C-alpha positions as CSV (number, residue, x, y, z in Angstrom):
1,X,121.1,99.5,117.4
2,X,118.1,101.6,118.5
3,X,115.2,102.5,116.3
4,X,116.3,106.2,116.4
5,X,119.8,105.3,115.2
6,X,118.3,103.2,112.4
7,X,116.1,106.1,111.3
8,X,119.1,108.5,111.2
9,X,121.0,106.0,109.0
10,X,118.0,105.6,106.7
11,X,117.6,109.4,106.4
12,X,121.0,109.7,104.9
13,X,120.4,110.4,101.2
14,X,123.8,109.0,100.2
15,X,122.5,105.5,101.2
16,X,120.0,103.4,99.3
17,X,117.1,102.6,101.6
18,X,113.9,100.6,101.4
19,X,111.4,101.5,104.2
20,X,108.8,99.0,105.2
21,X,107.3,99.2,108.7
22,X,104.2,99.4,110.8
23,X,102.0,102.5,111.1
24,X,103.5,105.1,113.5
25,X,107.0,103.7,113.2
26,X,108.5,106.9,111.7
27,X,108.6,106.2,107.9
28,X,107.2,109.6,107.1
29,X,109.8,111.3,109.3
30,X,112.6,109.4,107.7
31,X,111.4,110.4,104.2
32,X,111.0,114.0,105.3
33,X,114.5,114.0,106.8
34,X,115.9,112.6,103.6
35,X,114.3,115.2,101.5
36,X,115.4,118.0,103.8
37,X,119.0,116.7,103.8
38,X,118.9,116.5,100.0
39,X,117.7,120.2,99.8
40,X,120.4,121.3,102.3
41,X,123.1,119.6,100.2
42,X,122.1,121.7,97.2
43,X,119.8,119.3,95.2
44,X,117.2,121.3,93.3
45,X,113.7,120.6,94.5
46,X,112.5,119.6,91.0
47,X,115.1,116.8,91.0
48,X,113.6,115.1,94.1
49,X,111.1,112.3,93.6
50,X,109.3,110.7,96.6
51,X,106.9,107.9,96.1
52,X,104.2,106.9,98.6
53,X,101.3,104.5,98.4
54,X,98.6,107.0,99.2
55,X,97.7,110.6,98.6
56,X,97.2,111.1,102.3
57,X,100.8,110.0,103.0
58,X,102.1,112.3,100.3
59,X,100.2,115.2,101.7
60,X,101.4,114.5,105.2
61,X,105.0,114.3,104.1
62,X,104.6,117.6,102.1
63,X,103.0,119.3,105.1
64,X,105.8,118.2,107.4
65,X,108.5,119.3,105.0
66,X,106.9,122.7,104.5
67,X,106.4,123.2,108.2
68,X,110.1,122.3,108.9
69,X,111.4,124.6,106.2
70,X,109.2,127.4,107.4
71,X,110.4,127.0,110.9
72,X,114.0,127.0,109.7
73,X,113.4,130.2,107.6
74,X,112.2,132.1,110.7
75,X,114.9,130.9,113.1
76,X,117.7,133.1,114.3
77,X,121.0,132.0,112.7
78,X,122.5,130.6,115.9
79,X,119.4,128.5,116.6
80,X,119.3,127.2,113.1
81,X,123.0,126.2,113.3
82,X,122.2,124.3,116.5
83,X,119.2,122.6,114.9
84,X,121.0,121.6,111.8
């Protein structure tokens, strides 16, 4: 199983996941993907809790999520469908 396929599995919010990996391995991306998928499935933002060990990690995750949601909001519908 490739690292990318393991990340896709870990990003599934229907699964319980514990992430522990080296810097630069994609942990923030997996968490951001999980939150985006939760929001797309109809979970209210105030019902989502993400825990990180540092304020820097929390800020990075927030920035990535806001950037992704902003990009999606501005995409033409056909491109958004392809992206999702």
